[in-house]
PDB file of N, CA, C and O in Angstrom:
ATOM      1  N   UNK A   1       9.754  72.656   4.370  1.00  0.00           N
ATOM      2  CA  UNK A   1       8.574  72.524   3.534  1.00  0.00           C
ATOM      3  C   UNK A   1       7.592  73.643   3.816  1.00  0.00           C
ATOM      4  O   UNK A   1       6.459  73.380   4.218  1.00  0.00           O
ATOM      5  N   UNK A   2       7.978  74.812   3.626  1.00  0.00           N
ATOM      6  CA  UNK A   2       7.096  75.955   3.843  1.00  0.00           C
ATOM      7  C   UNK A   2       5.970  75.975   2.823  1.00  0.00           C
ATOM      8  O   UNK A   2       6.175  75.681   1.645  1.00  0.00           O
ATOM      9  N   UNK A   3       4.760  76.331   3.299  1.00  0.00           N
ATOM     10  CA  UNK A   3       3.621  76.455   2.414  1.00  0.00           C
ATOM     11  C   UNK A   3       2.957  75.134   2.044  1.00  0.00           C
ATOM     12  O   UNK A   3       1.995  75.120   1.276  1.00  0.00           O
ATOM     13  N   UNK A   4       3.453  74.040   2.572  1.00  0.00           N
ATOM     14  CA  UNK A   4       2.891  72.731   2.259  1.00  0.00           C
ATOM     15  C   UNK A   4       2.222  72.192   3.510  1.00  0.00           C
ATOM     16  O   UNK A   4       2.871  72.030   4.543  1.00  0.00           O
ATOM     17  N   UNK A   5       0.926  71.911   3.426  1.00  0.00           N
ATOM     18  CA  UNK A   5       0.174  71.463   4.598  1.00  0.00           C
ATOM     19  C   UNK A   5      -0.327  70.039   4.374  1.00  0.00           C
ATOM     20  O   UNK A   5      -0.977  69.745   3.371  1.00  0.00           O
ATOM     21  N   UNK A   6      -0.017  69.174   5.311  1.00  0.00           N
ATOM     22  CA  UNK A   6      -0.489  67.803   5.262  1.00  0.00           C
ATOM     23  C   UNK A   6      -1.401  67.593   6.466  1.00  0.00           C
ATOM     24  O   UNK A   6      -1.022  67.884   7.600  1.00  0.00           O
ATOM     25  N   UNK A   7      -2.599  67.088   6.212  1.00  0.00           N
ATOM     26  CA  UNK A   7      -3.550  66.868   7.291  1.00  0.00           C
ATOM     27  C   UNK A   7      -3.100  65.698   8.165  1.00  0.00           C
ATOM     28  O   UNK A   7      -2.738  64.637   7.656  1.00  0.00           O
ATOM     29  N   UNK A   8      -3.126  65.897   9.455  1.00  0.00           N
ATOM     30  CA  UNK A   8      -2.736  64.848  10.396  1.00  0.00           C
ATOM     31  C   UNK A   8      -3.904  63.909  10.690  1.00  0.00           C
ATOM     32  O   UNK A   8      -3.707  62.840  11.268  1.00  0.00           O
ATOM     33  N   UNK A   9      -5.098  64.292  10.304  1.00  0.00           N
ATOM     34  CA  UNK A   9      -6.276  63.470  10.575  1.00  0.00           C
ATOM     35  C   UNK A   9      -6.323  62.329   9.568  1.00  0.00           C
ATOM     36  O   UNK A   9      -6.398  62.566   8.363  1.00  0.00           O
ATOM     37  N   UNK A  10      -6.280  61.101  10.050  1.00  0.00           N
ATOM     38  CA  UNK A  10      -6.307  59.922   9.192  1.00  0.00           C
ATOM     39  C   UNK A  10      -7.642  59.175   9.259  1.00  0.00           C
ATOM     40  O   UNK A  10      -7.978  58.406   8.358  1.00  0.00           O
ATOM     41  N   UNK A  11      -8.398  59.409  10.335  1.00  0.00           N
ATOM     42  CA  UNK A  11      -9.686  58.733  10.476  1.00  0.00           C
ATOM     43  C   UNK A  11     -10.635  59.611  11.281  1.00  0.00           C
ATOM     44  O   UNK A  11     -10.222  60.499  12.026  1.00  0.00           O
ATOM     45  N   UNK A  12     -11.918  59.330  11.103  1.00  0.00           N
ATOM     46  CA  UNK A  12     -12.977  60.027  11.836  1.00  0.00           C
ATOM     47  C   UNK A  12     -13.996  58.991  12.285  1.00  0.00           C
ATOM     48  O   UNK A  12     -13.918  57.827  11.893  1.00  0.00           O
ATOM     49  N   UNK A  13     -14.939  59.406  13.096  1.00  0.00           N
ATOM     50  CA  UNK A  13     -16.010  58.505  13.503  1.00  0.00           C
ATOM     51  C   UNK A  13     -17.114  58.548  12.448  1.00  0.00           C
ATOM     52  O   UNK A  13     -17.505  59.619  11.983  1.00  0.00           O
ATOM     53  N   UNK A  14     -17.608  57.368  12.079  1.00  0.00           N
ATOM     54  CA  UNK A  14     -18.695  57.263  11.112  1.00  0.00           C
ATOM     55  C   UNK A  14     -19.909  58.012  11.664  1.00  0.00           C
ATOM     56  O   UNK A  14     -20.280  57.805  12.820  1.00  0.00           O
ATOM     57  N   UNK A  15     -20.539  58.884  10.856  1.00  0.00           N
ATOM     58  CA  UNK A  15     -21.697  59.633  11.347  1.00  0.00           C
ATOM     59  C   UNK A  15     -22.885  58.752  11.734  1.00  0.00           C
ATOM     60  O   UNK A  15     -23.744  59.177  12.506  1.00  0.00           O
ATOM     61  N   UNK A  16     -22.939  57.532  11.205  1.00  0.00           N
ATOM     62  CA  UNK A  16     -24.076  56.665  11.520  1.00  0.00           C
ATOM     63  C   UNK A  16     -23.810  55.750  12.709  1.00  0.00           C
ATOM     64  O   UNK A  16     -24.551  55.782  13.692  1.00  0.00           O
ATOM     65  N   UNK A  17     -22.752  54.929  12.629  1.00  0.00           N
ATOM     66  CA  UNK A  17     -22.526  53.921  13.677  1.00  0.00           C
ATOM     67  C   UNK A  17     -21.446  54.308  14.683  1.00  0.00           C
ATOM     68  O   UNK A  17     -21.261  53.623  15.689  1.00  0.00           O
ATOM     69  N   UNK A  18     -20.732  55.401  14.418  1.00  0.00           N
ATOM     70  CA  UNK A  18     -19.698  55.947  15.294  1.00  0.00           C
ATOM     71  C   UNK A  18     -18.418  55.097  15.355  1.00  0.00           C
ATOM     72  O   UNK A  18     -17.575  55.343  16.217  1.00  0.00           O
ATOM     73  N   UNK A  19     -18.249  54.104  14.465  1.00  0.00           N
ATOM     74  CA  UNK A  19     -16.991  53.359  14.399  1.00  0.00           C
ATOM     75  C   UNK A  19     -15.955  54.229  13.703  1.00  0.00           C
ATOM     76  O   UNK A  19     -16.307  55.169  12.990  1.00  0.00           O
ATOM     77  N   UNK A  20     -14.675  53.919  13.908  1.00  0.00           N
ATOM     78  CA  UNK A  20     -13.602  54.642  13.228  1.00  0.00           C
ATOM     79  C   UNK A  20     -13.678  54.368  11.728  1.00  0.00           C
ATOM     80  O   UNK A  20     -13.816  53.220  11.304  1.00  0.00           O
ATOM     81  N   UNK A  21     -13.586  55.432  10.929  1.00  0.00           N
ATOM     82  CA  UNK A  21     -13.631  55.311   9.472  1.00  0.00           C
ATOM     83  C   UNK A  21     -12.397  55.991   8.892  1.00  0.00           C
ATOM     84  O   UNK A  21     -12.107  57.144   9.210  1.00  0.00           O
ATOM     85  N   UNK A  22     -11.686  55.283   8.055  1.00  0.00           N
ATOM     86  CA  UNK A  22     -10.485  55.826   7.429  1.00  0.00           C
ATOM     87  C   UNK A  22     -10.855  56.895   6.410  1.00  0.00           C
ATOM     88  O   UNK A  22     -11.848  56.763   5.694  1.00  0.00           O
ATOM     89  N   UNK A  23     -10.057  57.944   6.347  1.00  0.00           N
ATOM     90  CA  UNK A  23     -10.286  58.991   5.353  1.00  0.00           C
ATOM     91  C   UNK A  23      -9.523  58.721   4.059  1.00  0.00           C
ATOM     92  O   UNK A  23      -9.844  59.298   3.020  1.00  0.00           O
ATOM     93  N   UNK A  24      -8.532  57.862   4.113  1.00  0.00           N
ATOM     94  CA  UNK A  24      -7.750  57.565   2.928  1.00  0.00           C
ATOM     95  C   UNK A  24      -8.213  56.239   2.325  1.00  0.00           C
ATOM     96  O   UNK A  24      -8.465  55.271   3.042  1.00  0.00           O
ATOM     97  N   UNK A  25      -8.318  56.212   1.026  1.00  0.00           N
ATOM     98  CA  UNK A  25      -8.728  55.014   0.294  1.00  0.00           C
ATOM     99  C   UNK A  25     -10.048  54.433   0.796  1.00  0.00           C
ATOM    100  O   UNK A  25     -10.197  53.213   0.870  1.00  0.00           O
ATOM    101  N   UNK A  26     -10.983  55.275   1.133  1.00  0.00           N
ATOM    102  CA  UNK A  26     -12.297  54.843   1.607  1.00  0.00           C
ATOM    103  C   UNK A  26     -13.352  55.457   0.681  1.00  0.00           C
ATOM    104  O   UNK A  26     -13.636  56.650   0.783  1.00  0.00           O
ATOM    105  N   UNK A  27     -13.935  54.662  -0.219  1.00  0.00           N
ATOM    106  CA  UNK A  27     -14.915  55.216  -1.161  1.00  0.00           C
ATOM    107  C   UNK A  27     -16.222  55.654  -0.496  1.00  0.00           C
ATOM    108  O   UNK A  27     -17.026  56.341  -1.127  1.00  0.00           O
ATOM    109  N   UNK A  28     -16.447  55.276   0.749  1.00  0.00           N
ATOM    110  CA  UNK A  28     -17.689  55.601   1.448  1.00  0.00           C
ATOM    111  C   UNK A  28     -17.537  56.732   2.453  1.00  0.00           C
ATOM    112  O   UNK A  28     -18.481  57.041   3.181  1.00  0.00           O
ATOM    113  N   UNK A  29     -16.346  57.363   2.506  1.00  0.00           N
ATOM    114  CA  UNK A  29     -16.118  58.385   3.511  1.00  0.00           C
ATOM    115  C   UNK A  29     -17.160  59.486   3.412  1.00  0.00           C
ATOM    116  O   UNK A  29     -17.527  59.846   2.294  1.00  0.00           O
ATOM    117  N   UNK A  30     -17.638  60.019   4.461  1.00  0.00           N
ATOM    118  CA  UNK A  30     -17.180  59.902   5.838  1.00  0.00           C
ATOM    119  C   UNK A  30     -17.734  58.681   6.561  1.00  0.00           C
ATOM    120  O   UNK A  30     -17.506  58.521   7.760  1.00  0.00           O
ATOM    121  N   UNK A  31     -18.457  57.819   5.852  1.00  0.00           N
ATOM    122  CA  UNK A  31     -19.011  56.624   6.480  1.00  0.00           C
ATOM    123  C   UNK A  31     -17.981  55.504   6.484  1.00  0.00           C
ATOM    124  O   UNK A  31     -17.011  55.540   5.726  1.00  0.00           O
ATOM    125  N   UNK A  32     -18.193  54.515   7.334  1.00  0.00           N
ATOM    126  CA  UNK A  32     -17.239  53.407   7.423  1.00  0.00           C
ATOM    127  C   UNK A  32     -17.518  52.331   6.382  1.00  0.00           C
ATOM    128  O   UNK A  32     -16.623  51.560   6.037  1.00  0.00           O
ATOM    129  N   UNK A  33     -18.747  52.269   5.878  1.00  0.00           N
ATOM    130  CA  UNK A  33     -19.109  51.197   4.956  1.00  0.00           C
ATOM    131  C   UNK A  33     -20.244  51.639   4.038  1.00  0.00           C
ATOM    132  O   UNK A  33     -20.876  52.674   4.252  1.00  0.00           O
ATOM    133  N   UNK A  34     -20.483  50.830   3.016  1.00  0.00           N
ATOM    134  CA  UNK A  34     -21.597  51.097   2.101  1.00  0.00           C
ATOM    135  C   UNK A  34     -22.924  51.022   2.863  1.00  0.00           C
ATOM    136  O   UNK A  34     -23.843  51.794   2.589  1.00  0.00           O
ATOM    137  N   UNK A  35     -23.020  50.104   3.805  1.00  0.00           N
ATOM    138  CA  UNK A  35     -24.245  49.939   4.589  1.00  0.00           C
ATOM    139  C   UNK A  35     -24.606  51.236   5.319  1.00  0.00           C
ATOM    140  O   UNK A  35     -25.745  51.697   5.239  1.00  0.00           O
ATOM    141  N   UNK A  36     -23.644  51.819   6.025  1.00  0.00           N
ATOM    142  CA  UNK A  36     -23.910  53.060   6.756  1.00  0.00           C
ATOM    143  C   UNK A  36     -24.263  54.195   5.798  1.00  0.00           C
ATOM    144  O   UNK A  36     -25.133  55.013   6.098  1.00  0.00           O
ATOM    145  N   UNK A  37     -23.601  54.248   4.665  1.00  0.00           N
ATOM    146  CA  UNK A  37     -23.889  55.286   3.666  1.00  0.00           C
ATOM    147  C   UNK A  37     -25.325  55.142   3.152  1.00  0.00           C
ATOM    148  O   UNK A  37     -26.031  56.141   3.018  1.00  0.00           O
ATOM    149  N   UNK A  38     -25.763  53.919   2.865  1.00  0.00           N
ATOM    150  CA  UNK A  38     -27.103  53.689   2.338  1.00  0.00           C
ATOM    151  C   UNK A  38     -28.182  53.944   3.394  1.00  0.00           C
ATOM    152  O   UNK A  38     -29.265  54.429   3.067  1.00  0.00           O
ATOM    153  N   UNK A  39     -27.897  53.624   4.640  1.00  0.00           N
ATOM    154  CA  UNK A  39     -28.856  53.924   5.718  1.00  0.00           C
ATOM    155  C   UNK A  39     -29.064  55.425   5.810  1.00  0.00           C
ATOM    156  O   UNK A  39     -30.195  55.888   5.950  1.00  0.00           O
ATOM    157  N   UNK A  40     -27.973  56.194   5.732  1.00  0.00           N
ATOM    158  CA  UNK A  40     -28.067  57.650   5.787  1.00  0.00           C
ATOM    159  C   UNK A  40     -28.847  58.190   4.577  1.00  0.00           C
ATOM    160  O   UNK A  40     -29.681  59.083   4.727  1.00  0.00           O
ATOM    161  N   UNK A  41     -28.579  57.658   3.398  1.00  0.00           N
ATOM    162  CA  UNK A  41     -29.303  58.082   2.203  1.00  0.00           C
ATOM    163  C   UNK A  41     -30.791  57.799   2.342  1.00  0.00           C
ATOM    164  O   UNK A  41     -31.620  58.621   1.951  1.00  0.00           O
ATOM    165  N   UNK A  42     -31.132  56.642   2.895  1.00  0.00           N
ATOM    166  CA  UNK A  42     -32.533  56.305   3.113  1.00  0.00           C
ATOM    167  C   UNK A  42     -33.217  57.261   4.078  1.00  0.00           C
ATOM    168  O   UNK A  42     -34.389  57.592   3.900  1.00  0.00           O
ATOM    169  N   UNK A  43     -32.500  57.702   5.089  1.00  0.00           N
ATOM    170  CA  UNK A  43     -33.060  58.671   6.042  1.00  0.00           C
ATOM    171  C   UNK A  43     -33.366  59.980   5.341  1.00  0.00           C
ATOM    172  O   UNK A  43     -34.404  60.592   5.591  1.00  0.00           O
ATOM    173  N   UNK A  44     -32.456  60.420   4.453  1.00  0.00           N
ATOM    174  CA  UNK A  44     -32.711  61.634   3.671  1.00  0.00           C
ATOM    175  C   UNK A  44     -33.930  61.439   2.772  1.00  0.00           C
ATOM    176  O   UNK A  44     -34.792  62.315   2.703  1.00  0.00           O
ATOM    177  N   UNK A  45     -34.011  60.290   2.076  1.00  0.00           N
ATOM    178  CA  UNK A  45     -35.105  60.031   1.147  1.00  0.00           C
ATOM    179  C   UNK A  45     -36.454  59.978   1.860  1.00  0.00           C
ATOM    180  O   UNK A  45     -37.469  60.386   1.296  1.00  0.00           O
ATOM    181  N   UNK A  46     -36.471  59.483   3.083  1.00  0.00           N
ATOM    182  CA  UNK A  46     -37.708  59.416   3.866  1.00  0.00           C
ATOM    183  C   UNK A  46     -37.991  60.710   4.617  1.00  0.00           C
ATOM    184  O   UNK A  46     -38.901  60.768   5.444  1.00  0.00           O
ATOM    185  N   UNK A  47     -37.211  61.745   4.327  1.00  0.00           N
ATOM    186  CA  UNK A  47     -37.340  63.054   4.977  1.00  0.00           C
ATOM    187  C   UNK A  47     -37.175  62.943   6.486  1.00  0.00           C
ATOM    188  O   UNK A  47     -37.869  63.622   7.243  1.00  0.00           O
ATOM    189  N   UNK A  48     -36.263  62.094   6.919  1.00  0.00           N
ATOM    190  CA  UNK A  48     -36.010  61.895   8.337  1.00  0.00           C
ATOM    191  C   UNK A  48     -35.195  63.001   8.977  1.00  0.00           C
ATOM    192  O   UNK A  48     -35.237  63.184  10.194  1.00  0.00           O
ATOM    193  N   UNK A  49     -34.457  63.738   8.166  1.00  0.00           N
ATOM    194  CA  UNK A  49     -33.691  64.864   8.690  1.00  0.00           C
ATOM    195  C   UNK A  49     -34.512  66.126   8.483  1.00  0.00           C
ATOM    196  O   UNK A  49     -35.010  66.373   7.385  1.00  0.00           O
ATOM    197  N   UNK A  50     -34.653  66.911   9.517  1.00  0.00           N
ATOM    198  CA  UNK A  50     -35.471  68.130   9.446  1.00  0.00           C
ATOM    199  C   UNK A  50     -34.741  69.293  10.087  1.00  0.00           C
ATOM    200  O   UNK A  50     -33.959  69.119  11.020  1.00  0.00           O
ATOM    201  N   UNK A  51     -35.006  70.461   9.578  1.00  0.00           N
ATOM    202  CA  UNK A  51     -34.498  71.692  10.165  1.00  0.00           C
ATOM    203  C   UNK A  51     -35.615  72.251  11.031  1.00  0.00           C
ATOM    204  O   UNK A  51     -36.729  72.437  10.542  1.00  0.00           O
ATOM    205  N   UNK A  52     -35.345  72.526  12.320  1.00  0.00           N
ATOM    206  CA  UNK A  52     -36.401  73.024  13.191  1.00  0.00           C
ATOM    207  C   UNK A  52     -36.912  74.384  12.724  1.00  0.00           C
ATOM    208  O   UNK A  52     -36.159  75.211  12.209  1.00  0.00           O
ATOM    209  N   UNK A  53     -38.191  74.586  12.916  1.00  0.00           N
ATOM    210  CA  UNK A  53     -38.809  75.859  12.561  1.00  0.00           C
ATOM    211  C   UNK A  53     -40.198  75.630  12.007  1.00  0.00           C
ATOM    212  O   UNK A  53     -40.689  74.502  11.957  1.00  0.00           O
ATOM    213  N   UNK A  54     -40.822  76.721  11.593  1.00  0.00           N
ATOM    214  CA  UNK A  54     -42.163  76.630  11.035  1.00  0.00           C
ATOM    215  C   UNK A  54     -42.115  76.093   9.615  1.00  0.00           C
ATOM    216  O   UNK A  54     -41.177  76.357   8.864  1.00  0.00           O
ATOM    217  N   UNK A  55     -43.130  75.345   9.268  1.00  0.00           N
ATOM    218  CA  UNK A  55     -43.224  74.771   7.928  1.00  0.00           C
ATOM    219  C   UNK A  55     -43.529  75.883   6.918  1.00  0.00           C
ATOM    220  O   UNK A  55     -44.323  76.779   7.202  1.00  0.00           O
ATOM    221  N   UNK A  56     -42.910  75.827   5.765  1.00  0.00           N
ATOM    222  CA  UNK A  56     -43.138  76.812   4.707  1.00  0.00           C
ATOM    223  C   UNK A  56     -44.549  76.630   4.156  1.00  0.00           C
ATOM    224  O   UNK A  56     -45.038  75.503   4.078  1.00  0.00           O
ATOM    225  N   UNK A  57     -45.206  77.719   3.774  1.00  0.00           N
ATOM    226  CA  UNK A  57     -46.559  77.589   3.220  1.00  0.00           C
ATOM    227  C   UNK A  57     -46.533  76.843   1.890  1.00  0.00           C
ATOM    228  O   UNK A  57     -45.592  76.964   1.105  1.00  0.00           O
ATOM    229  N   UNK A  58     -47.579  76.077   1.663  1.00  0.00           N
ATOM    230  CA  UNK A  58     -47.700  75.320   0.405  1.00  0.00           C
ATOM    231  C   UNK A  58     -48.086  76.285  -0.703  1.00  0.00           C
ATOM    232  O   UNK A  58     -48.823  77.242  -0.462  1.00  0.00           O
ATOM    233  N   UNK A  59     -47.603  76.049  -1.898  1.00  0.00           N
ATOM    234  CA  UNK A  59     -47.943  76.877  -3.059  1.00  0.00           C
ATOM    235  C   UNK A  59     -49.360  76.530  -3.516  1.00  0.00           C
ATOM    236  O   UNK A  59     -49.729  75.358  -3.584  1.00  0.00           O
ATOM    237  N   UNK A  60     -50.139  77.548  -3.823  1.00  0.00           N
ATOM    238  CA  UNK A  60     -51.508  77.329  -4.332  1.00  0.00           C
ATOM    239  C   UNK A  60     -51.441  77.094  -5.831  1.00  0.00           C
ATOM    240  O   UNK A  60     -50.649  77.724  -6.532  1.00  0.00           O
ATOM    241  N   UNK A  61     -52.277  76.184  -6.321  1.00  0.00           N
ATOM    242  CA  UNK A  61     -52.335  75.918  -7.756  1.00  0.00           C
ATOM    243  C   UNK A  61     -52.860  77.139  -8.516  1.00  0.00           C
ATOM    244  O   UNK A  61     -52.489  77.353  -9.670  1.00  0.00           O
ATOM    245  N   UNK A  62     -53.718  77.943  -7.879  1.00  0.00           N
ATOM    246  CA  UNK A  62     -54.301  79.118  -8.519  1.00  0.00           C
ATOM    247  C   UNK A  62     -53.233  80.151  -8.864  1.00  0.00           C
ATOM    248  O   UNK A  62     -53.337  80.823  -9.890  1.00  0.00           O
ATOM    249  N   UNK A  63     -52.199  80.289  -8.015  1.00  0.00           N
ATOM    250  CA  UNK A  63     -51.147  81.266  -8.257  1.00  0.00           C
ATOM    251  C   UNK A  63     -50.323  80.940  -9.492  1.00  0.00           C
ATOM    252  O   UNK A  63     -49.753  81.847 -10.100  1.00  0.00           O
ATOM    253  N   UNK A  64     -50.244  79.676  -9.879  1.00  0.00           N
ATOM    254  CA  UNK A  64     -49.449  79.286 -11.029  1.00  0.00           C
ATOM    255  C   UNK A  64     -50.089  79.710 -12.344  1.00  0.00           C
ATOM    256  O   UNK A  64     -49.379  79.900 -13.331  1.00  0.00           O
ATOM    257  N   UNK A  65     -51.428  79.867 -12.385  1.00  0.00           N
ATOM    258  CA  UNK A  65     -52.130  80.234 -13.617  1.00  0.00           C
ATOM    259  C   UNK A  65     -51.957  81.697 -13.969  1.00  0.00           C
ATOM    260  O   UNK A  65     -52.141  82.076 -15.126  1.00  0.00           O
ATOM    261  N   UNK A  66     -51.611  82.517 -13.014  1.00  0.00           N
ATOM    262  CA  UNK A  66     -51.520  83.963 -13.263  1.00  0.00           C
ATOM    263  C   UNK A  66     -50.277  84.351 -13.979  1.00  0.00           C
ATOM    264  O   UNK A  66     -50.066  85.532 -14.254  1.00  0.00           O
TER     265      UNK A  66
END
């Protein structure tokens, strides 16, 4: 079977709860469940994930009129 690659990885750890999560037939992958997926989405919505560094300057309303 030259040129044909099959992934040996069948499961990974859920990014939220760290339980084993199947990669096949799992609609919530990489999460283990809908609950973990929704918790992660809520963290994004609440701006809980941040990239370290200085905050970008806010746009002035005056600059938009020009």
